[in-house]
C-alpha positions in Angstrom: 13.0 4.0 -17.9 12.1 6.1 -14.8 13.8 9.6 -14.7 16.9 9.3 -12.5 15.6 11.5 -9.5 13.0 9.2 -9.2 15.2 5.7 -9.0 16.2 3.8 -5.5 19.5 2.8 -5.9 21.5 2.5 -2.6 21.9 -0.6 -0.9 21.3 1.5 2.1 18.2 2.9 0.7 16.8 -0.4 0.2 17.6 -1.6 3.7 16.5 1.4 5.4 12.6 0.8 3.5 13.1 -2.8 3.9 13.8 -2.1 7.9 11.3 0.7 8.8 8.6 0.7 5.7 5.0 -0.3 6.0 4.2 -3.4 3.5 1.3 -4.6 1.2 1.0 -7.7 -0.7 -1.4 -8.6 -3.3 -1.0 -11.4 -5.8 2.7 -11.4 -7.3 3.9 -8.3 -6.0 5.1 -6.7 -2.3 5.3 -3.0 -1.8 6.9 -1.3 0.7 7.3 1.9 1.2 9.1 4.6 4.0 8.8 8.6 4.1 12.5 10.4 2.8 13.0 13.4 3.9 12.9 15.1 0.4 10.7 16.6 -2.2 10.9 13.5 -4.2 9.3 10.2 -4.1 12.2 7.3 -5.5 11.3 3.8 -6.6 13.1 0.6 -6.6 12.3 -2.9 -8.0 13.5 -6.2 -6.9 13.2 -9.5 -9.0 15.1 -12.5 -7.3 17.1 -15.3 -8.7 14.1 -17.2 -7.0 11.4 -15.8 -9.6 12.8 -16.1 -12.2 16.4 -17.7 -13.1 17.8 -16.2 -16.3 18.8 -12.5 -16.3 17.0 -12.2 -19.4 13.4 -12.9 -17.6 14.2 -10.7 -14.4 14.9 -8.0 -16.3 11.2 -8.1 -18.8 10.2 -8.3 -15.4 11.2 -5.5 -14.1 10.7 -3.7 -17.3 7.4 -4.1 -17.1 6.8 -3.3 -13.2 8.8 -0.3 -14.4 6.5 0.7 -17.0 3.2 0.1 -15.1 5.2 2.5 -12.2 5.9 5.1 -14.9 2.0 5.6 -15.9 1.0 6.5 -12.2 4.5 8.5 -11.2 2.9 11.8 -11.5 0.2 10.9 -9.1 2.4 9.6 -6.1 2.5 11.8 -3.0 6.0 13.4 -2.7 8.4 12.3 0.2 8.3 8.4 -0.1 10.8 5.5 -0.7 9.4 2.8 -2.6 10.4 -1.2 -3.4 8.4 -3.3 -5.4 9.4 -6.7 -4.7 8.1 -9.4 -7.4 7.0 -12.5 -5.6 7.1 -16.5 -7.3 3.6 -15.8 -8.9 5.1 -13.7 -11.9 6.6 -14.6 -14.7 7.7 -13.8 -18.4 4.0 -14.2 -20.0 2.3 -12.3 -17.2 0.1 -10.2 -19.0 1.2 -6.2 -18.8 -2.2 -5.1 -17.8 -2.4 -7.3 -15.2 0.7 -6.3 -13.5 -0.7 -2.4 -14.1 -3.7 -3.1 -12.3 -1.9 -4.9 -9.1 0.6 -1.7 -8.9 -2.0 0.7 -9.2 -4.6 -1.5 -6.6 -1.0 -1.7 -4.0 -0.3 2.0 -4.5 -4.0 2.9 -3.8 -4.5 0.7 -0.7 -0.9 1.8 0.9 -2.1 5.3 0.1 1.0 6.3 -1.9 -1.4 7.8 -4.3 -4.9 9.0 -4.1 -8.0 7.7 -6.0 -8.6 9.3 -9.4 
């Protein structure tokens, strides 16, 4: 679970990121981010019913993405609102290592984290 201060929760925040943010897509994930006016980066994860019809499957996918983000949380630049959306190529059998690599590549390509 991400710490509470790093969670993007409000509908208005999600809408602002979708409207004003820059997007990057790779494999089965779509990342969109926008700057915020704080010293904290917040992250929201979206898995729609089109990706997985059952709530248990959607929650499993969200937990895996959240775990991958949590490992790189300390490297994320401050002042970013990030939304990661799952696309139809992901399912409950997708390997965690592959999800982790995709999340890291998206964060690197977008400039949210720097190369280590």
